[in-house]
N, C-alpha and C positions, 0 to 999 in steps of 0.2 A: 825462627822455626814456626812461628804462628803467622806472621804477616807475609813471609816469602818462603813457603815450604819447598819450593823447587830450587832455591839458591844453593850455591856450593857449600855454604856454612851449614845449612839444614842437612845436606847430604853427608857432611862430615859427622854430624850428630847421629844420623842413622848408622853410620859406620861404627861409631862407638857403641851403639845399642847392640849391633851384631857382634862386636868384639866381646861385650859383656856376656852375651848369650853363649858364645863359643868358648869362653874362658873355662867353663865347667858345664858341659852339656848334660851331665847326669844330675847336677844340682845347680841350677842357674842361680847366681847370687841374687838375693832379695833385698839385702840391706847393704848399701854401698856408701862409703865416705869419700869425699873429694877434699884433697889438701894440696899444699904446695910448700916450697921451701921458705919463701918470704912473701910478704903482702904484695898486692897489685899484680898478680900473675894471671888473673882471669878465672879463678876457681869458682867464684860466685856466679859469674856470667855463664860458665859451663854448667854449673849445678842447675840453674834456672832453665837453661836451654834444654838440657837432657831431661829434666823432670817434666817440662811442658811437652816435649816430643813424646815421651812415654805415655803421658795422659791423653794426648791427641790420638795415639795409636790404640787407645781403648783400655789401657791398664788403669787400675786404681792406684794412684800415686800420691805420696806425701813428700814434701820437701821440708827438711828440718834444719833450721839455722842453729848450729852448735858453735859458731864463732862468737863466743860470749864476750870477747874483748873488743872486736870490731864487727858487729853484726851488720850485714849489708843486704840480706835477702829481701827484707821488707821494702827497702828503698828501691831495689832493682825491679821488683814486680809492681812498684808504685801502690803499695797497700798501707792502710792505716791500721794500727793495732795498739791496744793498751796492755792487754794480757799477753804473756809470752811463755816460753819454755822455762824461764827462771821462776815464774810464778807457779808453774806446774811442779817443778822440782822442789820448791819450798812448801808445797801443799797449800798455796794461797788460792788456787783455782783448779778446776778439773781439766783434764786433757782436752775434752770436747769443747770447753769454753774458750780455749786458747787457739784453736785451729781456725784459720782463715780460708776463704775460697778465693782462688785466683780469678781475676776478672776476665782473663782471656781464654782459659781452658777449664777443664774439670779438676785440675790440680788442687790438692789441699796443701796448706802451708802452716807449719808450726814455727812462728817467727821468734826471733830474739830481739828484744827492744832495749832491755836494760843491760848496761855493761856491769860486769862484776869483777871483784878482785880475787875471788876464790874459785875461779872457773874449773881448775883441775879437780877440786874437791866435789863440786856439783856434778861434773861429768863422770866421776868415778863412783858416784853414790848408787845405793840400791834403787833409789827413785829413778835414776837415769836408766838403769838396766830394766826396770819395770816398764818405763815408757817404750823402750825399744821392743820389748817382748809384746806389748799391746799393739804397737804399730805393725809388727811382723805378722800378727794374726789378722789384722784388719785390712792391710794393703797388699797389693801385688808387688809394689816396689817402694822402698824407703830410701830416699836420696838425702844424705847428710852433708851440708856445707860446713866444713870444719876450719879451725884456725891453721895458719901456716906452722910448719914444724920447727923451724929454727928459733923464732922468738920465744916460744912457749911449749910446754909439754902437754897442753890440753888434748890435742888430737891423739897422742899416743895412748891415753887411757881409753879412748873410744874404740880403738882397733880391736879390742877383745870382744866387742859386741857386734861386729859387722862381718859380712861374708866377703867383702872385697874392698880394696883401697885403690882409688885412682889418684895418681900423682900428676899434678898440673905444672907444666914448665912454660914460661913465656918465651917464645921464640926470639933468639938473638938479644935477650935482655937479662935473663937469669944467669948469674955467674955459674960457670961449670962446677966450681968447687962447692958452692952452696947447694946446688941440685944433688951432687954426689953425696955430700954430708947428710942431707935430708933423707935420701933413699937409704943410706947406710943405717940411719937411726931407725927407720922402719924395719929393715932387715934384722937389726939387732933384737927387736922384740917379736920377730916372726910374724909381722903384719902380712895379711894376704894381698900383696900388691898384684893387681891383674892388668893395670894399664898405666902407661906414662904418656 
């Protein structure tokens, strides 16, 4: 979306932007989470692409890595970081100190660097709710890259804090039953799914 803005992939990302806008024209979703059924379905690539596209379009955007078991946003955008969202959640640094600038766009990034064993506890904490509230006030769009649904419950606790959930499925790769089970798990908790 940065290097080849006229490519078909970039056009597909623009289509997703339009779909998000049209999903609720009276109250356009501001905080969205991207998830999948299993790992390696492309959700981080899509998160980065969508966030960069929105930033290039003039929105004030932050991309938050909430996949605390297998964080990949920092690697995908080729950024170095020591402080991360885990440090903010534990009170070891301020939110502002943990935010990185994307090298290619005006996008801000709140990375995850450290893997943790208590990810659901951190993501369900008052500190996480406070972070999302602060980001909601400061940014036009908050894009959250979250863990896959079937291996862990991490993402389910985040859905109460967001306006929209995008469910990513890898074409001709993800088993149909896995995708169906993951979507059902989101529906069971009344998650606001707006895009598959």
